[in-house]
C-alpha positions as CSV (number, residue, x, y, z in Angstrom):
1,M,-1.5,4.6,-14.8
2,P,-0.9,7.8,-12.8
3,A,-3.7,9.7,-11.1
4,Y,-3.9,13.2,-9.8
5,W,-5.4,15.0,-6.8
6,I,-6.7,18.3,-8.1
7,A,-7.6,20.6,-5.2
8,R,-8.7,24.1,-4.9
9,S,-9.0,25.9,-1.6
10,R,-9.8,29.2,0.1
11,I,-7.8,30.0,3.1
12,N,-9.7,31.7,5.9
13,D,-6.9,31.6,8.6
14,P,-3.4,31.5,7.2
15,A,-1.7,30.4,10.4
16,A,-4.1,27.6,11.1
17,Y,-4.0,26.5,7.4
18,K,-0.2,26.4,7.6
19,R,-0.4,23.8,10.4
20,Y,-2.5,21.6,8.0
21,T,0.0,22.2,5.1
22,D,2.9,21.4,7.3
23,L,1.5,17.9,7.9
24,V,0.4,17.0,4.3
25,P,3.6,16.7,2.4
26,A,4.9,13.7,4.4
27,I,1.5,12.0,4.1
28,I,1.5,12.5,0.3
29,A,5.0,11.1,0.0
30,K,4.2,8.0,2.0
31,H,1.6,7.2,-0.6
32,G,4.0,7.8,-3.5
33,G,2.6,11.2,-4.4
34,R,4.5,14.2,-5.6
35,V,3.4,17.8,-6.0
36,L,3.3,19.1,-9.6
37,A,1.8,22.5,-8.9
38,R,1.0,24.3,-5.6
39,G,0.1,28.0,-5.2
40,G,1.6,30.2,-7.8
41,R,0.0,32.1,-10.6
42,Y,-3.5,31.1,-11.9
43,Q,-6.3,32.5,-13.9
44,I,-9.9,31.4,-13.4
45,M,-11.1,30.8,-16.9
46,E,-14.7,29.7,-16.0
47,G,-16.8,29.5,-12.8
48,P,-17.0,31.5,-9.6
49,E,-14.0,33.1,-8.0
50,K,-14.6,31.2,-4.7
51,F,-11.1,29.5,-4.4
52,H,-7.7,31.2,-4.5
53,R,-5.3,28.4,-4.1
54,F,-4.8,25.4,-6.4
55,V,-2.9,22.2,-6.1
56,V,-2.1,19.2,-8.5
57,I,-0.5,16.2,-7.0
58,E,0.5,13.1,-9.0
59,F,0.2,9.5,-7.5
60,P,1.4,6.4,-9.2
61,T,-2.1,4.9,-9.4
62,F,-5.7,6.0,-8.8
63,E,-5.8,3.6,-5.9
64,A,-2.8,5.3,-4.3
65,G,-4.5,8.7,-4.6
66,V,-7.7,7.5,-3.0
67,A,-5.8,5.6,-0.3
68,C,-3.9,8.7,0.6
69,F,-7.1,10.8,0.9
70,Q,-8.8,8.2,3.0
71,S,-5.8,7.5,5.3
72,E,-6.1,8.2,8.9
73,E,-3.1,10.6,8.8
74,Y,-4.6,12.7,6.0
75,N,-8.0,12.7,7.6
76,A,-6.5,13.9,11.0
77,A,-4.8,16.8,9.2
78,A,-8.0,17.7,7.3
79,R,-10.0,17.5,10.5
80,H,-7.7,20.0,12.0
81,R,-8.2,22.3,9.0
82,R,-12.0,22.0,9.1
83,E,-12.5,22.2,12.9
84,N,-10.3,25.3,13.2
85,G,-12.0,27.0,10.2
86,A,-8.6,27.3,8.5
87,G,-9.9,26.9,5.1
88,E,-12.3,25.2,2.6
89,V,-11.0,22.6,0.2
90,E,-12.6,20.7,-2.7
91,T,-10.5,17.7,-3.9
92,V,-11.0,15.3,-6.7
93,V,-8.9,12.2,-7.7
94,V,-8.7,11.9,-11.4
95,E,-7.0,8.9,-13.3
96,G,-4.6,10.0,-16.0
97,G,-4.9,8.9,-19.6
98,D,-7.5,9.5,-22.3
99,A,-10.5,7.6,-21.2
100,T,-13.5,8.2,-23.5
101,V,-17.1,8.4,-22.3
């Protein structure tokens, strides 16, 4: 069953953030991921307007999505983003399907 990274971010330094985003696509592809939505138009329907960039990435499985996020390569890219104050990101990995509570 597929899973999705759902990420929202606020970019503080576009040049430094670009260095992060230049690294990430190859890391995602290595784990079987593909970008479904990145940037583009959005409308916040509920909640604070803290974030201004949204990304949805599909992975073949939940485990692949988690492994990508926990990989050394991704963490090195994310560390660059954090240490340089390039931007703030919140990411969740969500399994696809219609699981009931």
